[in-house]
C-alpha positions in Angstrom: 111.9 69.1 104.0 112.9 72.6 105.1 113.4 73.6 101.5 109.9 72.3 100.7 108.4 74.3 103.5 110.2 77.5 102.5 108.8 77.1 99.0 105.3 76.5 100.4 105.3 79.7 102.6 106.3 82.8 100.7 105.2 86.4 100.6 102.2 86.9 98.3 102.6 89.4 95.4 106.4 89.6 96.0 107.1 90.0 92.3 104.5 92.8 91.9 106.0 94.6 94.9 109.5 94.3 93.3 108.2 95.7 90.0 106.6 98.6 91.9 109.9 99.4 93.6 111.6 99.3 90.2 109.1 101.9 88.9 109.6 104.0 92.0 113.4 104.0 91.4 112.8 104.9 87.8 110.7 107.9 88.7 113.3 109.2 91.2 116.1 108.9 88.7 114.2 110.2 85.7 113.0 113.3 87.6 116.5 114.2 88.6 117.8 113.6 85.0 115.0 115.6 83.5 115.5 118.6 85.8 119.2 118.7 85.0 118.3 118.7 81.3 115.5 121.3 81.5 117.7 123.7 83.6 120.6 123.2 81.2 122.9 122.1 83.9 126.0 119.9 83.7 125.8 116.4 85.4 128.2 116.3 88.3 129.3 113.1 90.2 127.5 114.4 93.3 124.1 113.9 91.5 124.9 110.2 91.0 125.6 109.8 94.7 122.4 111.6 95.6 120.5 109.4 93.2 122.1 106.2 94.6 121.4 107.2 98.2 117.8 108.2 97.5 116.9 105.0 95.5 118.5 102.6 98.0 117.0 104.4 101.0 113.5 104.7 99.4 113.4 101.1 98.5 114.6 100.1 102.0 112.1 102.3 103.8 109.3 101.2 101.5 109.9 97.5 102.3 110.4 98.3 106.0 107.4 100.5 106.5 104.9 97.7 106.1 105.1 94.0 105.4 101.9 93.7 103.6 101.2 93.6 99.9 100.3 96.8 98.1 96.8 95.4 97.4 96.2 94.9 101.1 96.6 98.5 102.3 94.5 101.5 101.7 95.4 104.3 99.2 95.6 106.7 102.1 98.0 104.5 104.0 100.2 104.0 100.9 100.3 107.8 100.2 101.3 108.5 103.8 104.0 105.9 103.5 105.4 107.2 100.3 105.3 110.8 101.6 107.0 110.0 104.9 109.6 107.9 103.3 110.6 110.6 100.9 110.6 113.2 103.7 113.1 110.9 105.6 115.3 110.9 102.5 115.2 114.7 102.3 116.1 115.0 105.9 119.1 112.6 105.4 120.4 114.6 102.4 119.9 117.9 104.3 121.8 116.4 107.3 124.6 115.3 105.0 124.8 118.8 103.5 124.9 120.4 107.0 127.8 118.1 108.0 129.9 118.0 104.8 128.8 121.2 103.1 128.8 120.0 99.5 126.3 122.7 98.5 128.9 124.4 96.3 129.0 121.3 94.1 125.4 121.2 93.0 122.6 123.5 91.9 120.3 124.2 94.9 117.4 125.3 92.8 117.4 122.1 90.9 117.6 120.0 94.1 114.8 121.9 95.6 112.6 121.2 92.6 113.6 117.5 92.8 112.6 117.4 96.5 109.1 118.8 95.6 108.3 117.1 92.3 109.5 113.5 93.1 106.9 112.8 95.9 104.2 114.3 93.8 105.1 112.0 90.9 105.5 108.9 93.2 102.1 109.5 94.8 100.5 110.2 91.4 101.9 106.9 90.0 100.6 104.9 92.9 97.2 106.6 92.7 96.9 106.1 89.0 97.7 102.4 89.3 95.0 102.1 91.9 92.4 103.8 89.7 93.3 101.7 86.7 93.1 98.5 88.7 89.8 99.7 90.2 88.4 100.3 86.7 89.5 96.8 85.6 87.9 95.3 88.6 84.6 97.1 88.1 84.5 95.9 84.5 85.0 92.3 85.7 88.6 91.9 84.4 90.3 89.3 86.6 87.7 89.8 89.4 87.7 87.0 92.0 84.6 85.8 93.8 85.5 85.5 97.4 83.8 83.4 100.2 84.6 83.3 103.9 84.2 80.0 105.7 83.5 80.9 109.3 81.0 83.5 110.5 83.5 84.7 113.2 84.8 88.0 114.5 87.9 87.4 112.4 85.7 86.8 109.3 83.8 90.0 110.0 87.1 91.9 110.2 88.2 90.4 106.9 85.0 91.2 105.1 85.3 94.8 106.2 88.7 95.1 104.7 87.6 93.4 101.5 84.7 95.8 101.1 87.1 98.8 101.5 89.5 97.5 98.8 87.6 97.8 95.5 90.9 97.8 93.6 91.9 94.4 94.9 89.6 92.5 92.6 87.8 90.7 95.5 84.0 90.3 95.0 82.6 89.1 98.3 79.8 86.6 97.9 79.0 85.7 101.5 79.8 83.5 104.5 79.6 79.8 104.9 79.4 78.2 108.3 78.2 74.8 109.6 77.5 76.0 113.1 74.0 76.4 114.3 72.5 79.9 114.3 71.1 79.6 117.9 73.2 80.7 120.8 76.4 82.8 120.4 78.6 80.5 118.4 78.3 82.6 115.3 79.5 86.2 115.4 77.4 87.0 112.4 73.8 86.2 112.5 72.4 87.9 109.4 70.8 85.2 107.4 71.2 87.2 104.2 75.0 87.0 104.6 75.1 83.2 105.5 74.9 81.3 102.2 75.1 77.8 103.7 77.5 75.3 105.2 80.6 73.5 104.0 78.7 71.3 101.5 77.1 74.3 99.8 80.5 75.9 99.7 82.1 72.9 98.1 79.3 72.7 95.5 79.7 76.4 94.7 83.5 75.9 94.3 83.0 72.9 92.0 80.6 74.9 89.9 83.1 77.6 89.4 81.1 80.2 91.2 83.8 80.8 93.9 87.4 81.5 93.1 88.9 82.2 96.5 88.0 81.0 100.0 89.3 82.4 103.2 89.0 80.1 106.2 88.4 82.1 109.4 87.6 79.4 111.9 89.3 79.4 115.3 92.4 77.3 115.9 90.3 74.8 117.9 88.4 73.7 114.7 91.3 71.8 113.3 89.3 68.7 112.5 86.7 70.6 110.5 89.4 72.6 108.7 91.2 69.5 107.6 87.9 67.9 106.4 87.1 71.0 104.3 90.5 71.2 102.8 90.3 67.5 101.8 87.0 68.3 100.0 88.4 71.4 98.3 91.3 69.5 96.9 88.8 68.2 94.3 88.2 71.8 93.1 90.4 74.5 91.5 89.5 77.1 94.2 92.3 79.1 95.9 92.1 78.6 99.7 93.7 80.7 102.4 94.0 80.1 106.1 93.5 83.2 108.3 95.3 82.7 111.6 93.0 83.7 114.5 95.7 85.8 116.0 93.3 88.4 117.2 92.3 86.1 120.0 95.8 86.7 121.4 97.0 89.9 123.0 99.7 90.5 120.3 102.4 93.0 121.0 104.2 92.9 117.6 103.4 90.3 115.0 106.2 89.3 112.6 107.3 86.2 110.7 110.4 84.3 111.8 112.0 81.6 109.6 113.8 78.8 111.4 115.5 76.7 108.7 112.4 77.0 106.5 109.9 76.5 109.3 107.7 79.7 109.7 106.7 81.0 113.1 104.9 84.2 114.1 105.8 86.3 117.1 103.2 87.0 119.8 105.4 89.0 122.3 108.4 90.6 120.6 110.2 93.9 120.6 109.9 96.0 117.4 113.5 97.1 117.9 115.5 94.2 116.4 118.1 94.1 113.6 118.2 97.2 111.4 115.2 98.7 113.2 117.3 98.6 116.4 120.2 100.2 114.6 117.9 102.9 113.2 116.4 103.8 116.5 119.8 103.8 118.2 121.2 106.1 115.5 118.3 108.5 116.0 118.9 108.5 119.7 122.6 109.3 119.2 122.2 112.0 116.5 119.1 113.7 118.0 120.4 113.2 121.6 123.7 114.8 120.8 122.1 117.8 119.1 119.6 118.3 122.0 122.4 118.1 124.6 124.3 120.8 122.7 121.3 123.0 122.7 120.4 122.5 126.4 123.9 122.6 127.8 123.7 126.3 128.9 120.1 125.9 130.2 121.2 122.9 132.2 124.0 124.9 133.8 121.5 127.7 134.7 119.1 125.1 136.2 122.0 123.6 138.2 122.8 127.0 139.6 119.2 127.7 140.4 118.9 124.4 142.4 122.1 125.2 144.4 120.9 128.8 145.2 117.4 127.8 146.2 117.8 124.7 148.3 120.4 122.6 150.1 121.6 119.3 148.6 123.1 118.0 145.4 122.0 119.2 142.0 121.4 115.7 140.6 120.1 112.5 142.1 119.8 109.0 141.0 116.8 106.7 140.8 116.6 103.0 140.2 114.2 102.1 137.4 113.4 99.1 135.2 115.0 99.3 131.7 114.6 97.0 128.7 114.1 93.4 129.6 113.1 94.4 133.2 116.8 95.0 134.1 117.6 97.6 136.7 119.1 100.9 135.4 120.1 104.2 137.1 118.2 107.2 135.9 119.5 110.8 136.4 117.2 113.7 137.2 117.6 117.2 138.6 116.7 117.3 142.3 113.3 118.9 142.8 112.6 117.9 146.4 114.1 118.7 149.8 113.8 115.0 150.7 116.0 112.6 148.6 113.6 109.7 147.8 114.8 107.3 145.2 111.3 105.9 144.9 112.3 102.3 145.4 111.1 101.7 149.0 107.6 103.1 149.1 104.7 103.7 146.8 104.4 107.4 147.4 104.3 109.5 144.2 104.7 113.2 144.0 101.3 114.8 144.4 99.8 118.3 144.1 101.0 120.7 146.8 103.5 118.1 147.9 105.5 119.6 150.8 108.7 117.8 149.7 108.9 119.8 146.4 110.8 123.0 146.4 109.4 126.1 144.7 112.1 126.0 142.0 111.6 122.2 141.8 107.9 122.7 141.1 108.8 124.9 138.1 111.1 122.2 136.8 108.5 119.5 137.2 105.7 121.4 135.5 108.0 122.0 132.5 109.6 118.6 132.6 113.0 120.2 132.8 113.9 118.0 135.7 114.1 115.2 133.1 116.9 116.8 131.0 119.8 114.9 132.6 118.2 111.7 131.2 119.7 112.7 127.8 123.0 111.3 129.3 121.1 108.1 129.8 120.1 108.2 126.2 123.7 108.7 125.0 124.9 105.9 127.3 122.3 103.5 125.8 120.2 102.7 128.9 117.3 104.9 127.7 115.8 106.2 124.5 114.4 109.6 123.6 111.0 108.1 122.9 109.6 105.1 124.8 107.5 104.2 127.9 108.4 106.4 130.9 110.5 104.4 133.5 108.7 103.8 136.8 110.1 103.2 140.2 110.9 99.6 141.0 108.3 99.4 143.7 105.6 100.8 141.3 106.5 98.1 138.8 106.2 95.3 141.3 102.8 96.7 142.3 101.3 97.3 138.9 102.6 94.2 137.2 100.0 92.2 139.2 97.3 94.8 138.9 97.4 95.5 135.2 97.3 92.8 132.5 100.3 93.1 130.2 102.1 95.7 132.3 105.6 94.2 131.9 105.3 94.1 128.1 106.2 97.8 128.2 109.8 96.7 129.1 110.2 95.0 125.7 111.7 98.4 124.6 114.0 100.9 126.3 112.3 103.4 128.5 112.1 107.0 127.1 112.2 110.6 128.1 108.9 111.1 126.3 106.3 108.8 124.8 102.9 108.4 123.2 101.3 108.2 126.7 102.8 111.6 127.7 101.7 113.2 124.5 98.2 111.9 125.1 98.1 113.6 128.5 99.1 110.7 130.8 101.9 112.5 132.7 102.4 113.2 136.3 100.7 111.5 139.2 98.8 108.3 138.6 96.7 108.4 141.7 94.1 105.9 140.4 94.5 102.5 138.7 92.5 103.8 135.7 95.1 106.5 135.0 97.9 103.9 135.0 95.9 101.6 132.8 95.5 104.5 130.4 99.2 105.1 130.4 100.0 101.4 129.8 97.4 101.3 127.0 99.3 104.0 125.1 102.7 102.5 125.9 101.7 99.2 124.4 100.0 101.0 121.4 103.4 102.8 120.8 105.2 99.4 120.8 102.7 97.9 118.4 102.8 100.8 115.9 106.4 101.8 116.3 108.2 103.3 113.4 111.2 105.6 113.1 108.8 108.2 111.7 106.6 107.9 114.8 109.6 108.6 117.0 110.5 111.7 115.0 106.9 112.9 115.2 106.7 112.4 119.0 110.0 114.2 119.5 108.6 117.3 117.6 105.3 117.1 119.4 107.1 117.1 122.7 109.4 120.0 121.7 106.4 122.1 120.7 104.1 121.7 123.6 104.6 118.2 125.0 106.6 119.4 128.0 103.9 121.4 129.6 101.0 119.6 131.3 98.7 120.5 134.1 99.0 117.0 135.6 102.8 117.3 136.1 103.8 118.5 139.6 
């Protein structure tokens, strides 16, 4: 039974995706071979290793960057994915060169040309394929007439995507819905778009006027869905069930296979398996490099704290980490009063008398957070992630803001999307905290290694300074 289910549920267009990856690998390899030949160079074993690393990494990143078929994403999204994946490979090869110094064994000019030409060729190949497919679709070659059963919000979202994918071969013919037009049961009320009910849909399918049907009814309409599918079994139409997952507050949606039985996650961390390994590797590599760069500034800050106020240089705060577990976070002391923030709801505010003059400078520039890179190296924090809040703040906001605790599905970070968007410093109103949580959850939903790298650079070049930090 499990084998039967696993055969029934499989990724659509998997073979086409595999063929696309094969062409990508061929372009990467042929470009390198052609450059070696054009520049009259000798092939050295190092080129083989570079080629192997590049092809394996590019294929892996391409499959990991999105789980959707090539026909289900826009050209812009695909171009961005190809470009960012190749950039990641370039950074890996440059890092290897910096560590092992094999530059004497290859021609730098040739490798530079390879770095530049390969993404241009990859993007050109994907763009040309789209244009050829679009031409075929416009001329009617393998075009599919598509109907949507269910004039719902989910159906409207599906129609919008279909209309923006002319290369996909989907020709939208309209909605079919048995529900009455009065009231608010139908999300779409345009009579020109509603072509009838289930009987009209079945008649059109039997007549061969419809090739594909997407069912977008809510999960509660199980009885009507089964009845429609029984009727459609007497046709040759292709039918697809669209899960109404948008009615749930999804954190990260991914498929899970349990002995051939598929399940989809509603609340799940994006950092699992190889993704977790990749994020941890970035934290260790980038964290170690940053600690090396800030070692002397941290010593100067420590001296400044000692010379300007009494008390220890560092102090510890109890915060919630991943899974809501308590962790100890290190910071430079910026106040005359040592407040760990776990017994009262008082945040630092503008002109707070507890903050020392030198501490105010540290807080405005976020340099008081620098010791948290030791938390990153130890594994209790990440460089990028939702900022950790005091325990008492968590207990207050978890009941005041829906989904607040979902931010603890990932490790807390030194910087994050919310901070880049301006939600730093005091959250003296519930609206400000809601804004911060909104971007924290958006970060979790859209996480990628490239997003972490981008946020690190954005923080380094301007993200530390903020008028709301005091």
